[in-house]
C-alpha positions in Angstrom: -17.8 4.8 4.4 -20.3 3.1 6.7 -21.8 -0.3 7.8 -23.0 -0.8 4.2 -20.2 0.9 2.4 -16.5 -0.1 2.2 -13.5 1.7 0.9 -10.7 0.2 -1.2 -7.5 2.1 -2.1 -4.1 1.2 -3.5 -0.8 3.1 -3.8 2.1 2.7 -6.2 5.2 1.7 -4.3 7.5 1.4 -7.3 9.5 4.4 -6.2 10.8 2.5 -3.1 14.1 0.7 -4.0 14.4 -3.0 -3.7 15.9 -4.1 -0.4 14.6 -1.0 1.5 13.7 -1.5 5.2 10.3 0.1 5.8 10.3 1.7 9.3 6.9 3.5 9.2 3.9 3.7 6.9 0.8 5.8 7.6 -2.4 6.0 5.6 -4.2 9.4 5.8 -7.7 10.1 4.5 -9.3 13.5 4.7 -12.8 13.4 6.2 -14.7 16.3 4.8 -18.0 15.3 6.3 -19.6 13.1 8.9 -23.3 12.5 8.7 -25.1 10.7 11.5 -25.5 10.3 15.3 -22.8 9.3 17.8 -20.9 7.0 18.2 -18.7 7.3 15.1 -17.4 4.1 13.4 -14.5 1.9 14.3 -12.8 1.0 11.0 -10.3 -1.8 10.4 -7.8 -2.0 7.5 -7.4 -5.4 5.7 -5.2 -6.5 2.9 -7.1 -7.0 -0.4 -6.2 -10.4 -1.9 -7.0 -9.9 -5.5 -6.8 -7.3 -8.2 -9.6 -4.8 -8.8 -10.3 -1.8 -11.2 -11.0 1.7 -9.9 -14.6 2.5 -10.1 -16.5 5.4 -11.5 -18.2 6.3 -8.2 -21.6 5.2 -9.7 -23.6 2.6 -7.8 -23.6 -0.9 -9.5 -27.3 -0.9 -9.7 -27.3 2.2 -11.9 -26.5 2.1 -15.6 -23.1 3.1 -16.7 -21.1 1.9 -13.6 -17.6 0.6 -14.2 -15.0 -0.9 -12.0 -15.0 -1.9 -8.3 -18.3 -2.1 -6.4 -19.8 -4.1 -3.5 -20.5 -7.0 -5.8 -17.7 -6.7 -8.4 -13.9 -6.3 -8.4 -14.2 -5.1 -12.0 -17.1 -4.6 -14.3 -18.5 -8.1 -15.0 -16.0 -9.8 -12.6 -17.6 -10.7 -9.2 -15.8 -10.8 -5.9 -15.6 -14.2 -4.3 -17.7 -12.8 -1.5 -19.8 -9.6 -1.8 -18.0 -6.7 -0.1 -14.5 -7.7 -1.3 -11.9 -10.4 -1.0 -9.5 -9.7 1.9 -7.0 -11.4 4.2 -8.5 -12.7 7.5 -5.6 -14.9 8.7 -2.2 -13.1 8.4 -0.7 -11.7 11.6 0.2 -8.1 11.1 0.8 -7.6 14.8 -2.8 -7.8 15.9 -3.2 -11.6 15.9 -3.8 -14.1 13.1 -6.9 -12.3 11.9 -5.7 -10.2 9.0 -6.3 -6.9 10.8 -3.6 -4.5 9.7 -4.8 -1.5 11.8 -7.9 -0.4 13.6 -9.1 3.0 14.7 -12.2 4.8 16.0 -13.0 7.7 13.6 -13.7 11.1 14.8 -16.9 13.1 14.0 -15.0 16.2 13.0 -15.5 17.6 9.5 -12.3 18.7 7.8 -10.1 16.2 9.8 -7.5 13.7 8.8 -8.1 10.0 9.8 -5.0 7.8 10.0 -4.1 4.1 10.1 -0.7 2.6 10.8 0.1 0.3 7.8 3.8 -0.3 8.6 3.6 -4.1 8.8 1.7 -4.5 5.6 3.7 -2.0 3.5 6.9 -3.7 4.7 5.5 -7.0 3.4 4.6 -5.4 0.1 8.1 -3.9 -0.3 9.8 -7.2 0.7 7.6 -9.0 -1.9 6.1 -11.5 0.7 2.6 -10.1 -0.1 1.1 -8.9 -3.3 0.1 -5.3 -3.4 -3.6 -5.2 -4.2 -4.2 -2.3 -1.8 -6.4 -2.3 1.3 -10.1 -2.3 2.2 -11.4 -0.3 5.1 -14.3 -2.0 6.9 -16.6 -0.5 9.6 -17.0 -3.0 12.4 -18.8 -0.8 15.0 -20.9 2.4 14.9 -24.4 3.5 14.1 -26.0 3.9 10.7 -24.0 7.0 9.8 -21.6 7.8 7.1 -18.0 9.1 6.9 -17.1 10.9 3.6 -13.5 11.2 2.4 -11.8 13.0 -0.4 -10.8 10.8 -3.4 -7.5 10.6 -5.4 -9.0 12.7 -8.2 -10.3 15.6 -6.0 -9.6 19.0 -7.3 -7.8 20.0 -4.1 -4.6 17.9 -4.3 -3.6 18.6 -0.7 -6.7 16.7 0.6 -6.3 13.6 -1.5 -5.4 10.2 0.2 -1.8 10.0 1.3 0.4 7.1 2.2 3.6 8.3 3.9 6.4 5.7 3.9 9.6 6.0 5.8 12.4 3.6 4.9 16.1 3.2 4.9 18.6 1.4 2.7 17.7 -0.2 -0.6 19.3 0.3 -4.0 21.9 -2.5 -3.4 22.9 -1.6 0.1 22.0 -3.5 3.2 19.1 -1.8 5.0 20.5 1.1 7.0 24.1 0.5 5.9 26.4 3.5 6.2 29.1 3.4 3.6 30.6 6.9 4.3 33.6 6.8 6.7 33.8 9.3 9.5 35.7 12.6 8.9 39.2 13.3 10.2 40.0 15.0 13.5 40.6 18.8 13.2 42.4 21.6 15.0 45.2 19.4 16.1 47.8 21.2 18.3 50.8 20.3 20.5 52.1 22.5 23.3 55.4 21.4 25.0 56.2 22.2 28.6 59.2 21.3 30.7 57.5 18.1 31.8 55.0 17.1 29.2 53.4 17.7 25.8 49.7 18.8 25.8 47.8 17.5 22.7 44.4 19.0 21.7 42.1 18.3 18.8 38.4 18.2 17.8 36.8 14.9 17.0 34.3 14.6 14.0 30.6 14.7 14.8 29.8 11.5 12.8 27.5 9.2 14.7 29.7 6.2 13.8 33.0 7.8 15.0 34.7 5.4 17.4 37.5 7.5 18.9 41.1 8.8 18.5 44.2 6.7 19.2 47.5 8.5 20.1 50.7 6.6 19.4 54.0 7.7 21.1 57.4 6.8 19.9 60.2 6.4 22.4 63.7 7.2 21.3 65.0 9.1 18.2 63.5 9.2 14.8 
């Protein structure tokens, strides 16, 4: 990744149930090498607006390349604009400019670089935006390169990760708690000559509202 190289990636979100409320989503890429002089790059994440085919990692000017490249979204299918088709107008919390997240990369080899994609992933899960993945674009920095592990790297623990936190889904309203609180426990009554002392333990459920004691006057 550098001023003349961009990175596109996409994650399968089919495991997130319909109706889920996405509360956090973080993209993590493992930087195994940085090559160049300071300062490192500032990299923005944008939503890709059309489908593409994963490439072979071979430059498009070499024979045998397949899939996505600077010029093409798929072999023989050009991007509308070289470098990729991406959203430059949706407000993902950074203004109506399409920027989903932005961060200054570090120069540390063997370090994870992260982007907060919560707003975009929420839109994908809600179905208001099509999931064609993201493109990472360097907007500041020298003529250096940042190198990241890919999804097919032999060390699975260093492959790209998208960690999504959500609640609800599967037919429930987002965050809906359908389990009632537990009952009180340890109820005891001790009578004296003037009163009756009642003691008990309330359940620890977060949605427990309280205990009401009813007294009957007269005989049963």
